[in-house]
Residue frames as qw, qx, qy, qz and C-alpha x, y, z in Angstrom:
[[0.000, 0.889, 0.459, 0.000, 0.00, 0.00, 0.00],
 [0.419, 0.530, -0.045, 0.736, 1.27, 3.26, -0.90],
 [0.382, -0.460, -0.437, 0.672, 2.22, 5.62, 1.88],
 [0.106, 0.914, 0.341, 0.194, 0.36, 8.89, 1.87],
 [0.436, 0.387, -0.208, 0.786, 2.61, 11.82, 1.83],
 [0.354, -0.590, -0.512, 0.515, 2.67, 13.69, 5.09],
 [0.122, 0.926, 0.238, 0.266, 1.46, 17.22, 5.05],
 [0.518, 0.178, -0.248, 0.799, 4.22, 19.71, 5.50],
 [0.278, -0.829, -0.408, 0.262, 3.59, 22.06, 8.35],
 [0.321, 0.781, -0.019, 0.536, 4.38, 25.67, 7.71],
 [0.532, -0.150, -0.421, 0.719, 6.88, 27.24, 10.00],
 [0.164, -0.922, -0.294, -0.193, 5.47, 30.05, 12.06],
 [0.317, 0.525, -0.345, 0.710, 7.58, 32.84, 13.22],
 [0.518, -0.457, -0.648, 0.319, 7.62, 32.47, 16.97],
 [0.249, -0.187, -0.244, 0.918, 8.34, 36.14, 17.63],
 [0.214, -0.346, -0.407, -0.817, 5.09, 37.35, 15.96],
 [0.576, -0.549, -0.580, -0.172, 3.02, 35.94, 18.80],
 [0.514, -0.240, -0.454, 0.688, 5.18, 37.39, 21.57],
 [0.005, -0.087, 0.050, -0.995, 4.16, 41.06, 21.03],
 [0.507, -0.379, -0.471, -0.614, 0.50, 40.05, 20.84],
 [0.661, -0.404, -0.599, 0.204, 0.79, 38.30, 24.18],
 [0.365, -0.130, -0.316, 0.866, 2.54, 41.30, 25.75],
 [0.212, -0.239, -0.189, -0.928, -0.14, 43.69, 24.50],
 [0.623, -0.428, -0.566, -0.328, -2.85, 41.43, 25.90],
 [0.597, -0.337, -0.531, 0.499, -1.14, 41.34, 29.31],
 [0.166, 0.025, -0.116, 0.979, -0.82, 45.15, 29.27],
 [0.403, -0.351, -0.350, -0.769, -4.51, 45.64, 28.55],
 [0.694, -0.426, -0.579, -0.042, -5.49, 43.17, 31.25],
 [0.496, -0.185, -0.431, 0.731, -3.19, 44.82, 33.76],
 [0.049, -0.143, -0.002, -0.989, -4.75, 48.25, 33.12],
 [0.557, -0.377, -0.456, -0.584, -8.27, 46.87, 33.40],
 [0.740, -0.399, -0.533, 0.102, -7.60, 45.11, 36.68],
 [0.345, 0.160, -0.381, 0.843, -5.74, 47.99, 38.40],
 [0.251, -0.700, -0.654, 0.140, -7.99, 49.01, 41.33],
 [0.205, -0.754, -0.117, 0.613, -6.41, 52.46, 41.78],
 [0.560, 0.792, 0.177, 0.168, -6.47, 54.84, 38.84],
 [0.647, 0.039, -0.005, 0.761, -3.18, 56.29, 37.81],
 [0.070, -0.942, -0.203, 0.257, -2.70, 59.91, 38.78],
 [0.541, 0.724, -0.074, 0.421, -0.67, 62.49, 36.97],
 [0.557, 0.009, -0.350, 0.753, 2.44, 63.97, 38.47],
 [0.185, -0.776, -0.427, 0.425, 1.66, 66.71, 40.97],
 [0.335, 0.861, 0.165, 0.346, 1.44, 70.18, 39.43],
 [0.519, 0.122, -0.249, 0.808, 4.33, 72.52, 40.01],
 [0.207, -0.741, -0.431, 0.471, 3.70, 75.26, 42.54],
 [0.312, 0.652, 0.240, 0.648, 3.14, 78.68, 41.02],
 [0.354, -0.423, -0.345, 0.760, 4.40, 81.67, 42.96],
 [0.106, 0.798, 0.400, 0.439, 2.22, 84.73, 42.60],
 [0.328, 0.034, -0.293, 0.898, 3.72, 87.99, 43.73],
 [0.058, -0.753, -0.542, 0.368, 1.56, 90.29, 45.77],
 [0.355, 0.749, 0.272, 0.488, 0.82, 93.38, 43.68],
 [0.298, -0.952, 0.014, -0.061, 1.71, 95.57, 46.64],
 [0.747, -0.443, 0.282, 0.409, 5.22, 94.10, 46.71],
 [0.514, 0.053, 0.457, 0.724, 6.14, 95.07, 43.14],
 [0.173, 0.675, 0.119, -0.707, 5.56, 98.57, 41.85],
 [0.665, 0.562, 0.455, 0.189, 4.24, 98.75, 38.30],
 [0.406, -0.132, 0.249, 0.869, 6.43, 100.69, 35.94],
 [0.295, 0.701, 0.249, -0.600, 4.76, 103.92, 34.85],
 [0.711, 0.582, 0.339, 0.204, 4.17, 104.26, 31.12],
 [0.537, -0.086, 0.177, 0.821, 7.03, 105.90, 29.29],
 [0.123, 0.755, 0.177, -0.619, 6.53, 109.60, 28.73],
 [0.648, 0.634, 0.343, 0.247, 6.00, 110.67, 25.13],
 [0.454, -0.026, 0.112, 0.884, 8.55, 112.96, 23.51],
 [0.081, 0.817, 0.408, -0.399, 7.40, 116.58, 23.33],
 [0.385, 0.922, 0.033, 0.004, 7.94, 119.74, 21.30],
 [0.061, 0.866, -0.496, -0.032, 11.45, 120.04, 19.91],
 [0.574, -0.331, 0.748, 0.028, 12.23, 116.31, 20.31],
 [0.439, 0.380, -0.624, -0.523, 12.99, 114.51, 17.02],
 [0.708, 0.012, 0.656, -0.261, 11.01, 111.29, 16.45],
 [0.125, 0.304, -0.769, -0.548, 11.02, 108.80, 13.58],
 [0.745, 0.271, 0.523, -0.314, 8.43, 106.91, 11.65],
 [0.816, 0.504, 0.241, 0.148, 9.58, 105.03, 8.58],
 [0.668, 0.239, 0.107, 0.697, 12.02, 107.12, 6.57],
 [0.012, 0.782, 0.081, 0.618, 11.07, 110.51, 8.06],
 [0.413, -0.235, -0.535, 0.698, 12.38, 112.29, 11.14],
 [0.156, -0.785, -0.396, -0.449, 9.72, 114.64, 12.54],
 [0.324, -0.160, -0.460, 0.811, 10.23, 117.51, 14.99],
 [0.107, -0.830, -0.521, -0.168, 7.16, 119.36, 16.23],
 [0.395, 0.166, -0.148, 0.891, 8.20, 123.01, 16.55],
 [0.181, -0.010, 0.212, -0.960, 4.98, 124.88, 17.41],
 [0.063, -0.492, -0.866, -0.071, 1.29, 124.47, 18.25],
 [0.175, -0.033, 0.046, -0.983, -1.31, 127.25, 17.79],
 [0.071, -0.431, -0.899, -0.033, -4.88, 126.67, 18.94],
 [0.029, 0.653, 0.503, -0.566, -8.13, 128.62, 19.33],
 [0.021, -0.229, 0.396, 0.889, -8.13, 130.04, 15.78],
 [0.548, 0.484, 0.487, -0.479, -11.54, 130.79, 14.24],
 [0.727, 0.681, 0.051, -0.073, -10.08, 131.09, 10.72],
 [0.609, -0.409, 0.447, 0.512, -6.82, 130.43, 8.88],
 [0.642, 0.609, 0.339, 0.318, -5.23, 131.59, 5.65],
 [0.406, -0.450, 0.125, 0.785, -2.30, 133.85, 4.80],
 [0.055, 0.132, 0.550, 0.823, -3.94, 134.70, 1.44],
 [0.356, 0.181, 0.345, -0.849, -7.17, 136.74, 1.79],
 [0.646, 0.198, -0.388, -0.627, -8.76, 134.73, -1.05],
 [0.647, 0.050, -0.760, -0.025, -8.06, 131.39, 0.61],
 [0.233, -0.308, 0.592, -0.707, -9.33, 132.07, 4.14],
 [0.528, -0.240, -0.795, -0.180, -11.10, 129.11, 5.77],
 [0.459, -0.482, 0.263, -0.699, -13.48, 129.43, 8.72],
 [0.088, 0.139, -0.953, 0.254, -13.44, 126.73, 11.42],
 [0.560, -0.441, -0.607, -0.351, -16.47, 124.67, 12.39],
 [0.671, -0.660, -0.278, 0.193, -15.07, 124.85, 15.92],
 [0.212, -0.897, 0.313, 0.231, -11.47, 126.01, 16.36],
 [0.783, 0.526, -0.296, 0.148, -8.44, 125.48, 14.18],
 [0.659, -0.635, 0.345, 0.207, -5.28, 124.04, 15.67],
 [0.637, 0.708, -0.300, 0.052, -2.09, 124.42, 13.59],
 [0.803, -0.460, 0.298, 0.233, 0.87, 122.14, 14.30],
 [0.395, 0.825, -0.395, -0.083, 4.17, 123.18, 12.69],
 [0.909, -0.220, 0.331, 0.124, 6.53, 120.28, 11.99],
 [0.149, 0.723, -0.611, -0.286, 10.04, 120.04, 10.56],
 [0.951, 0.102, 0.273, -0.101, 10.38, 116.86, 8.45],
 [0.026, -0.676, 0.680, 0.284, 13.70, 115.33, 7.33],
 [0.932, 0.262, -0.163, -0.190, 13.93, 112.55, 4.72],
 [0.472, -0.629, 0.617, 0.030, 16.46, 110.09, 6.19],
 [0.883, 0.192, 0.423, 0.060, 16.27, 107.61, 3.29],
 [0.382, -0.329, 0.543, 0.672, 18.45, 107.33, 0.18],
 [0.141, 0.337, 0.716, 0.594, 15.59, 108.03, -2.23],
 [0.263, -0.226, -0.067, -0.935, 12.76, 110.57, -2.73],
 [0.107, -0.320, -0.900, 0.276, 9.83, 110.02, -0.38],
 [0.213, -0.562, -0.441, -0.667, 6.23, 111.28, -0.52],
 [0.137, -0.189, -0.621, 0.748, 4.86, 113.30, 2.41],
 [0.241, -0.536, -0.524, -0.617, 1.25, 114.24, 3.08],
 [0.184, -0.242, 0.453, -0.838, -0.24, 116.31, 5.92],
 [0.747, -0.154, -0.164, -0.626, -3.46, 114.29, 5.58],
 [0.750, 0.027, -0.654, 0.097, -1.66, 111.18, 6.93],
 [0.172, 0.197, -0.611, 0.747, -1.21, 112.88, 10.35],
 [0.490, -0.574, -0.612, -0.237, -3.70, 112.48, 13.24],
 [0.066, -0.445, 0.391, -0.803, -4.50, 114.52, 16.35],
 [0.509, -0.437, -0.736, 0.085, -5.81, 113.32, 19.74],
 [0.215, -0.704, 0.085, -0.672, -7.39, 115.64, 22.27],
 [0.125, -0.382, 0.717, -0.569, -7.25, 115.36, 26.07],
 [0.764, -0.017, 0.347, -0.545, -10.42, 113.18, 25.99],
 [0.500, -0.148, 0.829, 0.203, -8.77, 110.68, 23.62],
 [0.641, 0.652, 0.335, -0.227, -10.84, 111.69, 20.58],
 [0.564, -0.087, 0.523, 0.633, -9.11, 111.33, 17.20],
 [0.336, 0.826, 0.112, -0.439, -9.10, 114.10, 14.57],
 [0.732, 0.290, 0.383, 0.483, -8.01, 114.04, 10.94],
 [0.284, -0.307, 0.156, 0.895, -6.13, 116.83, 9.20],
 [0.388, 0.803, 0.368, -0.263, -8.05, 119.55, 7.35],
 [0.576, -0.017, 0.413, 0.705, -6.03, 119.84, 4.13],
 [0.210, 0.749, 0.428, 0.460, -8.36, 122.42, 2.55],
 [0.321, -0.942, -0.074, 0.058, -7.66, 124.80, 5.46],
 [0.662, -0.465, 0.294, 0.509, -3.90, 124.20, 5.10],
 [0.600, 0.512, 0.375, 0.487, -3.85, 125.29, 1.42],
 [0.076, 0.933, 0.116, 0.334, -3.96, 128.97, 2.39],
 [0.602, -0.760, 0.154, 0.193, -1.01, 128.72, 4.80],
 [0.330, 0.794, -0.511, 0.017, 2.62, 129.52, 4.05],
 [0.786, -0.336, 0.517, -0.051, 4.05, 125.99, 4.21],
 [0.005, 0.466, -0.787, -0.405, 6.52, 123.87, 2.21],
 [0.120, -0.128, -0.960, -0.218, 3.99, 121.03, 2.08],
 [0.452, -0.023, 0.150, -0.879, 0.33, 122.06, 1.90],
 [0.877, 0.084, -0.010, -0.473, -1.26, 118.93, 0.41],
 [0.957, -0.024, 0.230, 0.176, 1.41, 116.51, -0.78],
 [0.248, 0.865, -0.426, -0.090, 5.05, 116.73, -1.82],
 [0.954, 0.085, -0.155, 0.243, 7.98, 114.50, -2.63],
 [0.324, -0.891, 0.317, 0.033, 11.00, 115.17, -0.43],
 [0.705, 0.526, -0.454, 0.144, 14.46, 114.30, -1.74],
 [0.842, -0.248, -0.348, 0.328, 16.99, 112.37, 0.41],
 [0.528, -0.124, -0.251, 0.802, 18.60, 114.48, 3.12],
 [0.054, -0.423, -0.168, -0.889, 16.23, 117.42, 2.55],
 [0.110, -0.395, -0.714, 0.568, 14.19, 118.98, 5.32],
 [0.119, -0.474, -0.429, -0.760, 10.85, 120.80, 4.88],
 [0.173, 0.071, 0.549, -0.815, 8.36, 122.61, 7.10],
 [0.269, -0.367, -0.784, -0.423, 4.83, 121.26, 7.17],
 [0.296, -0.064, 0.401, -0.864, 1.86, 122.94, 8.88],
 [0.224, -0.290, -0.912, -0.184, -0.93, 120.53, 9.68],
 [0.341, -0.187, 0.121, -0.913, -4.35, 122.02, 10.45],
 [0.175, -0.298, -0.934, 0.091, -7.03, 120.32, 12.56],
 [0.381, -0.402, -0.146, -0.820, -10.62, 121.55, 13.05],
 [0.331, -0.173, -0.854, 0.362, -11.52, 120.69, 16.64],
 [0.297, -0.785, -0.517, -0.168, -14.46, 121.66, 18.88],
 [0.033, -0.736, 0.235, -0.634, -14.11, 124.91, 20.81],
 [0.625, -0.601, 0.344, -0.361, -12.64, 124.05, 24.20],
 [0.991, 0.050, -0.051, 0.114, -11.00, 120.81, 22.99],
 [0.315, -0.822, 0.451, 0.147, -7.41, 120.57, 24.21],
 [0.773, 0.491, -0.402, -0.007, -4.87, 119.16, 21.72],
 [0.739, -0.581, 0.339, -0.036, -2.91, 116.51, 23.64],
 [0.583, -0.292, 0.664, 0.366, -0.97, 114.37, 21.14],
 [0.589, 0.615, -0.268, -0.451, -0.19, 114.24, 17.45],
 [0.819, -0.065, 0.551, 0.151, 0.47, 110.93, 15.69],
 [0.207, 0.740, -0.426, -0.478, 3.00, 111.42, 12.90],
 [0.869, 0.184, 0.460, 0.005, 3.09, 109.09, 9.92],
 [0.297, -0.336, 0.641, 0.623, 5.64, 108.37, 7.21],
 [0.260, -0.068, -0.666, -0.696, 2.65, 107.35, 5.06],
 [0.669, -0.222, 0.003, -0.710, -1.00, 106.49, 5.55],
 [0.907, -0.034, -0.402, -0.118, 0.04, 102.83, 6.00],
 [0.405, 0.362, -0.646, 0.536, 2.78, 103.30, 8.61],
 [0.513, -0.428, -0.694, 0.269, 2.42, 102.58, 12.33],
 [0.121, -0.861, -0.092, -0.485, 3.02, 106.20, 13.37],
 [0.525, -0.098, -0.507, 0.676, 4.75, 107.74, 16.36],
 [0.242, -0.866, -0.413, -0.146, 3.17, 110.05, 18.93],
 [0.338, 0.233, -0.259, 0.874, 4.36, 113.39, 20.30],
 [0.228, -0.674, -0.590, 0.382, 2.88, 115.13, 23.37],
 [0.202, 0.621, 0.250, 0.715, 1.62, 118.64, 22.69],
 [0.365, -0.811, -0.019, -0.457, 1.16, 119.86, 26.27]]
């Protein structure tokens, strides 16, 4: 009688089953642990008493005569006139204020290596109540100024710009925010 061939058994990799067994033991161990695991204790946070440390006062803004920079311009506020009911050095270009005109005279130096545009309308005024005012360029046209509406300043040149603001009567001009352009961050100067 012929002998039936014996079936060949495939060899199994013994190490494949070992990780499966270890994982199973790990799961069982976590399920049977009567005490839940706790996280490490939180680190102590020390909070200083506010009375122990004095807060630093806000830095004082530069004032009249102090040069400040924004972008490629160096600005120096030289004078502030307020309480004017009308402005205009030319009798045909006199403008009457809705409230009071405030004129801020500024020396502007181009510190860059190329021509740069300057506009009084990019400047902003804040009064003592924190209200923001835009420049009145139509009132500035009648003033004797190097830059009435817009001008291009060559590198190293300095010009005088008079910026006019129409503010309510009794409003106190507190700060001017000077801008290299309408898109720049600006820098503030105290006016009182």
